C-alpha positions in Angstrom: 102.1 -68.4 -48.5 98.6 -69.4 -50.0 95.6 -69.2 -47.7 94.8 -72.8 -48.9 97.9 -74.2 -47.2 97.7 -75.4 -43.7 95.6 -73.9 -40.9 96.1 -71.6 -37.9 99.9 -71.6 -37.9 100.2 -71.0 -41.5 97.9 -68.1 -41.2 99.8 -66.4 -38.4 103.1 -66.8 -40.3 101.6 -65.3 -43.5 100.7 -62.3 -41.4 104.3 -62.2 -40.0 103.1 -62.7 -36.5 105.9 -63.9 -34.1 104.5 -67.5 -33.4 105.0 -69.9 -30.4 104.8 -73.5 -30.9 105.0 -76.4 -28.2 105.6 -80.0 -28.0 103.8 -83.1 -26.8 105.5 -86.6 -26.5 102.8 -89.2 -27.0 102.9 -91.9 -24.2 104.3 -95.2 -24.1 100.9 -96.6 -23.6 97.5 -97.1 -25.2 95.5 -94.2 -23.6 95.4 -90.8 -25.1 94.5 -89.2 -21.6 97.9 -87.7 -21.1 98.0 -86.3 -24.6 94.7 -84.6 -23.9 95.7 -83.3 -20.5 98.9 -81.7 -22.0 97.1 -80.2 -25.0 94.4 -78.6 -22.7 97.3 -77.2 -20.6 98.9 -75.6 -23.7 95.6 -74.2 -25.3 96.1 -70.4 -25.3 99.9 -70.4 -24.8 100.9 -71.8 -28.0 99.8 -71.6 -31.8 100.3 -75.1 -32.6 101.9 -78.4 -31.0 104.4 -80.8 -32.3 103.6 -84.4 -31.8 106.8 -86.5 -31.7 107.3 -89.7 -33.7 109.0 -92.4 -31.6 111.6 -89.9 -30.2 115.0 -91.3 -29.1 114.2 -94.4 -31.3 111.8 -95.9 -28.7 108.3 -97.0 -29.3 105.5 -94.6 -28.2 101.9 -94.2 -29.3 101.5 -93.3 -33.0 101.5 -89.5 -33.5 98.3 -90.0 -35.5 96.4 -91.1 -32.5 97.8 -88.0 -30.7 96.6 -85.8 -33.6 93.1 -86.9 -33.1 93.3 -86.2 -29.2 95.0 -82.8 -29.7 92.5 -81.6 -32.3 89.7 -82.6 -30.0 91.3 -80.7 -27.1 91.2 -77.5 -29.3 94.8 -77.0 -30.4 96.2 -77.5 -33.9 98.7 -80.3 -34.2 102.0 -80.5 -36.2 102.6 -84.3 -36.9 106.2 -85.4 -37.1 107.0 -88.1 -39.5 110.4 -89.8 -39.7 111.7 -91.9 -42.7 113.5 -94.1 -40.2 110.3 -96.3 -39.5 108.2 -96.1 -42.7 108.3 -96.9 -46.5 106.6 -94.6 -49.1 103.3 -96.4 -48.8 103.0 -95.9 -45.0 104.2 -92.3 -45.2 101.6 -91.4 -47.9 98.8 -93.2 -45.7 100.0 -91.3 -42.5 100.1 -87.9 -44.4 96.4 -88.5 -45.7 95.3 -89.9 -42.2 96.8 -87.1 -40.2 95.3 -84.4 -42.3 91.8 -86.2 -41.8 92.3 -86.2 -38.0 93.3 -82.5 -37.8 96.9 -82.0 -38.4 97.7 -79.0 -40.6 101.4 -78.9 -40.4 104.0 -81.8 -40.9 107.6 -81.8 -39.7 109.7 -84.2 -42.0 112.4 -85.8 -40.1 115.1 -88.4 -40.4 114.6 -89.7 -37.0 116.9 -90.4 -34.0 119.4 -93.2 -34.6 118.3 -96.8 -34.0 121.2 -97.6 -31.9 120.4 -94.9 -29.2 117.0 -96.5 -28.4 115.8 -99.7 -26.8 115.4 -101.7 -30.1 118.9 -101.6 -31.4 118.2 -104.6 -33.7 115.3 -103.0 -35.4 115.7 -102.5 -39.2 116.0 -98.9 -40.4 113.5 -98.5 -43.3 114.8 -95.5 -45.0 112.8 -96.0 -48.3 112.7 -92.4 -48.8 115.1 -89.5 -47.8 113.6 -86.5 -46.0 113.8 -84.5 -49.1 111.7 -87.2 -50.8 108.9 -86.8 -47.9 108.9 -83.1 -48.4 108.4 -83.6 -52.2 105.6 -86.1 -51.5 103.7 -83.7 -49.0 104.2 -81.0 -51.7 103.0 -83.2 -54.6 100.0 -84.3 -52.5 99.2 -80.7 -51.8 99.9 -79.0 -55.1 99.1 -81.7 -57.8 96.8 -84.1 -55.8 98.9 -87.1 -56.7 100.9 -89.7 -55.0 104.5 -90.6 -56.0 103.1 -93.1 -58.4 101.0 -90.6 -60.1 97.7 -91.9 -58.8 95.1 -89.1 -58.1 94.1 -88.3 -54.5 90.6 -87.3 -53.5 90.5 -84.4 -51.2 94.3 -84.1 -50.9 95.8 -82.5 -47.8 97.2 -79.1 -47.8 100.1 -79.1 -45.3 102.4 -76.5 -44.2 105.6 -78.6 -44.7 108.3 -78.2 -42.1 112.0 -79.5 -41.6 114.4 -79.4 -38.9 117.9 -77.8 -38.8 120.9 -77.6 -36.4 122.3 -74.2 -37.3 125.1 -74.1 -34.6 126.4 -77.5 -35.2 130.1 -77.8 -35.6 130.9 -77.9 -39.3 127.6 -76.7 -40.4 126.7 -77.3 -44.0 124.0 -74.8 -45.3 123.5 -76.8 -48.5 121.6 -79.6 -46.4 119.0 -77.1 -45.5 119.0 -75.6 -48.9 118.3 -79.0 -50.4 115.3 -79.3 -48.1 114.0 -76.0 -49.2 114.6 -76.9 -52.8 112.3 -80.0 -52.1 109.5 -77.6 -51.1 109.7 -76.9 -47.3 107.7 -73.9 -46.0 109.2 -73.6 -42.5 112.3 -74.6 -40.4 112.4 -75.5 -37.0 116.0 -75.3 -35.3 117.7 -77.2 -32.6 117.6 -75.7 -29.1 119.8 -72.5 -29.0 120.9 -70.7 -25.9 123.4 -68.4 -27.7 121.4 -65.6 -29.5 124.6 -64.0 -30.7 125.8 -67.2 -32.5 122.3 -67.6 -33.8 122.2 -64.0 -35.3 125.5 -64.7 -37.1 124.1 -67.8 -38.7 121.2 -65.7 -39.8 123.5 -63.0 -41.2 125.3 -65.9 -43.2 122.1 -67.4 -44.4 120.2 -64.2 -45.3 122.3 -63.7 -48.5 121.3 -67.2 -49.6 117.5 -66.2 -49.5 116.7 -68.4 -46.4 114.2 -65.8 -44.9 112.4 -65.3 -48.3 112.1 -69.0 -48.9 111.0 -70.2 -45.4 109.8 -69.3 -42.0 112.4 -70.0 -39.3 111.3 -71.1 -35.8 114.0 -71.2 -33.2 114.0 -74.2 -30.6 114.6 -73.6 -26.9 114.0 -75.4 -23.6 113.5 -73.9 -20.1 116.4 -75.2 -18.2 115.4 -76.9 -14.9 118.8 -78.1 -13.4 122.5 -77.8 -13.9 122.6 -81.6 -14.6 120.0 -81.1 -17.5 122.1 -78.2 -18.9 125.4 -80.1 -18.9 123.7 -83.1 -20.5 122.4 -80.8 -23.3 125.7 -79.1 -23.6 127.7 -82.4 -23.8 125.2 -84.7 -25.7 122.9 -82.8 -27.9 124.5 -82.0 -31.3 124.6 -78.2 -31.9 123.6 -77.3 -28.5 126.0 -75.1 -26.2 124.8 -74.0 -22.8 126.7 -71.0 -21.5 128.8 -71.8 -18.4 127.3 -69.0 -16.5 123.9 -70.5 -17.0 125.0 -73.9 -15.6 126.7 -72.3 -12.7 123.5 -70.3 -11.9 121.4 -73.5 -12.1 123.8 -75.3 -10.0 123.9 -72.6 -7.3 120.0 -72.4 -7.4 119.3 -75.9 -5.7 115.7 -76.5 -5.5 114.9 -73.2 -7.1 116.7 -74.3 -10.3 113.4 -74.5 -12.4 112.5 -71.0 -11.5 115.9 -69.7 -12.2 116.2 -71.6 -15.5 113.0 -70.0 -16.6 114.3 -66.5 -15.8 117.5 -67.2 -17.8 115.6 -68.0 -20.8 113.1 -65.1 -20.9 115.9 -62.5 -22.1 117.0 -65.2 -24.6 113.5 -64.9 -26.2 113.8 -61.1 -26.4 117.1 -61.4 -28.0 115.8 -64.1 -30.6 112.9 -61.7 -31.5 115.3 -59.1 -32.4 117.1 -61.2 -35.0 115.6 -60.0 -38.4 113.7 -62.7 -40.1 113.1 -65.2 -37.3 109.5 -66.0 -37.3 109.0 -67.7 -33.7 110.0 -69.9 -31.1 109.4 -73.5 -30.5 109.4 -74.3 -26.7 110.4 -78.0 -25.9 109.5 -78.1 -22.1 109.6 -81.8 -22.0 106.2 -82.1 -20.5 106.4 -79.3 -18.1 103.5 -77.3 -19.6 103.6 -74.9 -16.6 107.0 -73.7 -17.6 105.8 -73.2 -21.2 102.9 -71.1 -20.0 105.1 -69.1 -17.7 107.8 -68.4 -20.5 105.2 -67.3 -23.0 103.5 -64.9 -20.3 106.9 -63.5 -19.0 108.3 -63.1 -22.5 105.3 -60.9 -23.3 103.9 -63.3 -25.9 100.6 -63.8 -24.2 97.7 -63.7 -25.2 98.3 -65.5 -28.5 96.8 -63.7 -31.5 93.6 -65.1 -33.1 93.5 -65.6 -36.9 
């Protein structure tokens, strides 16, 4: 990985440090105060933070505004950009603008289906496929030109990421490989609570050269209740929560958040033992105290400096 690519996260990955990333959902409002508050709470516990882009197909503050607030708070942003809501002009503009505001990593996504959100009659843009956005970010970085061939002054040098759902039923590795072929540098997976299944997936992908071609960061969420665990198990594609975890959370009652955290700590250790896995992506859904506690109890604190 070239030292000219990305920023803090890229530097840690290039040194084979086990990274920790977090997530902030921009508010459904016009004040960046909550973004700043979350970023301040996460500084020192994560190496970079994802800023989501209209998650669950509902309108939120632009991730670019959140980039500026997160950068000002002292943490490196990863901007998420979906093809659902933008054409190629808007995506190019946002890639340039997000870099100018402090984003050093981009996660290229399709976006949640429109029908699950609160604007079911909205038009899906879909001008570019995810692979096209990856190629655009790579072209801006490596050639300094747009898709039309126009030269760009001071081009961005993003670390380029994509999502994957390795434990989904009927998993097709060619979909991830096509994203790597387009130029992705790192992969963030769907939430996983089954380290054994994840290790089997890694064993299957290793001969395909996945871990030589990209850094793999595994998603996880500290569970807070049996109801949350059942929702994830039943509704989220590629997520399976062990029945024993659900029973433990149900039995814990008001202590479920603490129990959920303790259940995930050994999972982090198991993920770290999978050869080639480069880090974890903690999606604590706004519970920054859970992210901080997990990082500390998993022995991942303090975070390394570059």
